[in-house]
C-alpha positions in Angstrom: -2.8 14.8 8.9 -0.1 14.1 6.3 -1.4 14.0 2.8 0.0 11.3 0.4 -0.3 12.6 -3.1 1.2 11.0 -6.2 -0.3 13.3 -9.0 0.1 16.9 -10.1 -3.6 17.6 -9.5 -4.2 18.3 -13.2 -7.2 16.5 -14.8 -6.0 15.6 -18.3 -8.3 12.7 -19.0 -10.6 10.2 -17.4 -10.4 6.4 -17.5 -13.2 3.9 -17.4 -13.0 1.0 -15.0 -15.4 -1.6 -16.2 -17.2 -4.3 -14.3 -14.8 -7.1 -13.2 -11.8 -4.8 -13.1 -10.3 -2.3 -10.7 -7.6 0.2 -9.9 -5.2 1.0 -7.0 -2.7 3.5 -5.8 0.5 2.6 -3.9 0.9 4.6 -0.7 4.5 4.8 0.3 5.1 4.7 4.1 8.3 6.8 4.8 11.2 4.9 6.4 11.3 5.1 10.2 7.5 5.7 10.5 4.3 3.9 11.0 1.0 5.5 10.3 -2.7 5.7 11.2 -4.8 5.8 8.0 -7.7 8.2 8.4 -9.1 9.1 5.0 -8.9 8.0 1.4 -9.7 10.4 -1.5 -10.7 9.1 -5.0 -11.4 11.5 -7.7 -14.3 10.3 -9.9 -15.7 11.8 -13.1 -19.2 12.1 -14.5 -21.0 14.3 -17.1 -24.3 14.6 -18.9 -23.1 12.8 -22.0 -23.7 9.5 -20.3 -20.5 9.2 -18.2 -22.3 8.1 -15.1 -20.9 5.9 -12.3 -22.0 2.9 -10.4 -21.0 2.4 -6.8 -17.6 0.7 -6.3 -16.1 -1.7 -3.7 -13.4 0.2 -1.8 -10.3 -1.7 -0.6 -7.2 -1.2 1.5 -4.6 -3.8 0.4 -1.3 -4.9 2.0 1.7 -5.0 -0.3 2.5 -8.3 -2.0 5.9 -8.0 -3.7 5.1 -4.6 -5.3 1.4 -5.1 -6.1 -1.8 -5.2 -4.0 -2.2 -8.3 -1.9 -4.5 -9.3 1.0 -7.2 -7.0 2.2 -6.4 -5.1 5.4 -10.0 -4.3 6.1 -13.2 -5.8 4.8 -14.1 -4.0 1.6 -17.2 -1.9 1.5 -19.4 -0.1 -1.1 -18.9 3.6 -1.8 -21.0 5.9 -3.9 -18.9 8.4 -6.0 -19.4 12.0 -5.2 -18.9 13.3 -8.8 -22.0 15.1 -10.0 -23.2 17.2 -13.0 -22.5 20.3 -10.9 -19.0 19.1 -9.8 -18.0 16.7 -12.6 -14.6 15.7 -11.1 -15.2 15.7 -7.4 -13.1 13.9 -4.8 -15.0 11.0 -3.3 -14.2 11.3 0.5 -13.9 8.0 2.3 -13.7 8.2 6.1 -11.6 5.3 7.4 -11.5 6.3 11.1 -14.1 3.6 12.0 -11.5 1.0 10.9 -8.8 2.3 13.3 -8.3 -1.2 14.8 -7.1 -2.5 11.5 -5.6 0.8 10.0 -3.6 2.1 12.9 0.1 1.4 13.2 0.5 0.4 9.6 4.1 -0.4 8.8 5.4 -0.6 5.2 3.7 0.3 1.9 0.0 -0.4 1.2 -2.6 0.3 -1.5 -6.0 2.1 -1.7 -8.4 1.6 -4.5 -11.5 -0.2 -5.7 -13.0 -3.0 -7.7 -16.2 -2.8 -9.8 -17.9 -6.0 -8.8 -21.5 -4.8 -8.5 -24.2 -5.6 -11.1 -24.9 -1.9 -11.4 -27.0 0.1 -13.8 -24.0 1.4 -15.9 -21.4 -1.4 -15.3 -18.5 1.1 -14.9 -16.9 3.7 -12.8 -14.9 6.7 -14.1 -11.7 8.2 -12.6 -9.6 11.2 -13.5 -5.9 10.9 -14.3 -2.8 12.8 -15.2 -1.3 11.7 -18.5 1.6 11.6 -18.9 2.3 10.8 -15.2 5.4 11.1 -13.2 5.0 8.8 -10.1 4.4 5.2 -11.4 2.3 4.4 -8.3 -1.0 3.6 -10.1 -2.1 0.0 -10.8 -4.9 -1.7 -12.7 -6.6 -5.1 -12.2 -7.8 -6.9 -15.3 -9.8 -9.5 -13.4 -6.8 -11.9 -13.1 -3.7 -9.9 -12.2 -2.3 -6.5 -11.3 -0.1 -4.4 -13.5 1.3 -0.9 -13.3 -0.8 1.7 -15.1 2.1 2.8 -17.3 2.6 6.5 -17.8 -0.5 7.6 -16.0 -1.2 8.9 -12.5 -4.6 8.3 -10.9 -5.9 11.0 -8.5 -6.1 8.7 -5.5 -4.8 10.1 -2.2 -4.5 9.2 1.5 -4.6 11.2 4.7 -2.8 9.7 7.7 -1.2 10.5 11.0 2.5 9.7 10.8 4.2 8.3 13.9 8.0 8.1 14.1 9.2 4.7 15.4 12.5 3.8 16.9 14.5 1.0 15.4 16.8 -1.0 17.6 20.4 -2.4 17.3 20.7 -6.1 17.8 24.2 -7.6 18.1 25.8 -10.7 19.4 28.1 -13.6 18.7 27.1 -17.0 17.2 28.8 -20.0 18.7 28.3 -23.8 18.5 27.6 -26.1 21.4 31.3 -26.2 22.2 31.5 -22.4 22.5 33.5 -22.0 19.2 32.5 -19.0 17.1 30.9 -19.6 13.7 31.9 -17.4 10.7 29.5 -16.8 7.9 26.3 -17.7 9.7 23.2 -15.9 8.5 21.2 -14.1 11.3 17.6 -13.0 10.8 15.6 -10.6 13.0 12.3 -9.9 11.4 13.0 -8.4 8.0 16.7 -7.6 8.9 19.6 -9.9 8.0 23.3 -10.0 8.8 26.2 -12.4 8.4 28.7 -13.2 11.2 32.3 -12.1 10.7 35.5 -14.1 11.4 34.8 -13.8 15.1 31.2 -14.9 14.9 30.0 -11.4 15.6 27.0 -9.7 13.9 25.0 -6.5 14.3 21.9 -5.3 12.5 19.1 -2.7 12.8 15.8 -4.3 13.5 12.2 -3.1 13.2 10.5 -2.2 16.5 8.6 -4.8 18.4 9.3 -8.2 19.9 11.3 -10.2 17.3 12.8 -13.8 17.2 16.4 -14.1 16.3 17.0 -16.9 13.8 20.4 -18.3 12.8 21.3 -20.5 9.9 24.8 -21.9 9.3 25.9 -24.6 6.9 26.7 -28.0 8.5 24.8 -27.0 11.6 21.3 -28.0 12.6 
């Protein structure tokens, strides 16, 4: 599959995610593609000095204006794979059983976790690169999401990329008398156009069945 990596792979430090908080990584879906999400990889950290981990609640979130939004799948509990023998191991999360929800994803999304359990340690550790270069990592303080400024978490995704075809939609907007309307706004899914002096518009729409909506001043 295609690996989505937004870090340089160097473990500079680790960060502590305490109970009631969380972290996420934005996965950027390339334009003109949809994807089937198969795996998530989250690099945790532990050592014998007491940096142990609780289990965490793994999530895949839809995008909500640049931060994690609604859950795409029901969250589930994951046990970090970091051990005293491999202190910064990648925790591998198989998402193929969730193919019904995670196939044909369009647009950006987020992978990550919350620490909601009443665990023995009350925290989970993750590795990071500092300073970072990608600005794709986010933190949840229990009330809102914010970018993890200057730091890159080692969270990765593996997916099958599928190229999709966009379509040209064009036409002419007229009133009930057949007269063309200039300056009307035309919406097809997320695409938008404005009619010219002849009432003509054209736009490139996302794949799938779409409604064409038209708005013009002084018209109902």
